[in-house]
C-alpha positions as CSV (number, residue, x, y, z in Angstrom):
1,M,-1.3,-7.0,-7.8
2,Y,-1.2,-7.0,-4.1
3,D,-3.1,-10.3,-3.7
4,S,-0.8,-12.3,-6.1
5,D,2.1,-11.2,-4.3
6,V,1.1,-11.3,-0.7
7,T,-0.7,-14.5,-1.2
8,K,2.7,-16.6,-1.9
9,L,3.4,-16.0,1.7
10,D,1.7,-18.2,4.5
11,I,-0.4,-15.4,6.1
12,V,-1.1,-17.8,8.8
13,M,2.6,-17.9,10.6
14,F,2.2,-14.1,10.7
15,Q,-1.0,-13.8,12.6
16,G,-1.5,-11.6,15.6
17,G,2.3,-10.8,15.5
18,F,4.0,-7.2,15.0
19,L,5.3,-8.9,11.5
20,L,2.5,-8.6,9.7
21,A,1.7,-5.0,10.4
22,R,5.6,-4.4,9.1
23,L,4.6,-6.7,5.9
24,V,1.4,-4.6,5.2
25,K,3.4,-1.5,5.8
26,Y,6.8,-1.8,4.0
27,S,4.5,-3.8,1.1
28,T,2.4,-1.0,0.6
29,E,4.3,2.2,1.2
30,N,5.0,3.0,-2.5
31,F,1.7,2.5,-3.9
32,A,0.0,5.7,-5.1
33,N,-3.6,5.0,-6.3
34,E,-7.1,4.7,-5.4
35,A,-7.2,0.9,-7.2
36,C,-4.3,-0.7,-5.1
37,A,-5.8,1.3,-2.0
38,L,-8.9,-0.5,-3.0
39,E,-7.1,-4.0,-3.7
40,V,-5.4,-4.0,-0.4
41,E,-8.7,-3.3,1.5
42,Q,-10.4,-6.3,-0.4
43,F,-7.2,-8.6,0.4
44,F,-7.5,-8.0,4.3
45,K,-11.4,-8.6,4.0
46,D,-11.0,-11.9,2.4
47,H,-7.8,-13.2,4.8
48,H,-8.8,-12.1,8.1
49,S,-5.7,-11.0,9.6
50,P,-6.3,-10.7,13.9
51,G,-3.3,-7.7,14.9
52,A,-3.0,-6.3,11.3
53,E,-6.5,-4.5,11.0
54,R,-4.7,-0.7,12.4
55,T,-1.9,-1.2,10.5
56,V,-4.3,-2.1,7.1
57,Q,-6.1,1.3,7.4
58,Q,-3.3,3.4,7.8
59,S,-1.7,2.0,4.9
60,C,-4.7,2.5,3.1
61,E,-4.9,6.3,4.1
62,T,-0.8,6.3,3.4
63,I,-2.0,5.0,-0.2
64,R,-4.9,7.6,-0.6
65,L,-2.4,10.3,0.1
66,N,0.4,9.7,-2.4
67,A,-2.3,9.3,-5.0
68,A,-3.4,12.7,-3.8
69,W,-0.3,14.3,-3.6
70,L,0.8,12.7,-6.8
71,E,-2.3,14.0,-8.4
72,R,-1.7,17.5,-7.3
73,D,1.9,17.7,-8.2
74,R,2.2,15.4,-11.1
75,D,2.8,18.3,-13.8
76,A,5.4,20.0,-11.2
77,I,7.2,16.9,-11.1
78,K,7.1,16.0,-14.5
79,A,8.7,19.6,-15.4
80,Y,11.2,19.0,-13.2
81,L,12.6,15.5,-14.0
82,T,12.1,17.0,-17.5
83,A,14.3,19.6,-17.1
84,T,16.9,17.9,-14.7
85,V,17.4,14.6,-17.1
86,N,17.5,16.7,-20.4
């Protein structure tokens, strides 16, 4: 998923700049499972991106935190949304 979307962009034009860091942050902020975190990590191992290493690490941490939050509160969220929508 992440790989196919991001490879459409020319990563070279973003190298070393703050734009790549923003692209990584905003394109991954709503991911919420371990598979996505692993995919993002693998993508940036395969596509060296100087200047974005820290952002990639932070993004993967955020993805894992989102996944943990969702797993912990899944039943409560489901109950709330079911009660609210119906």
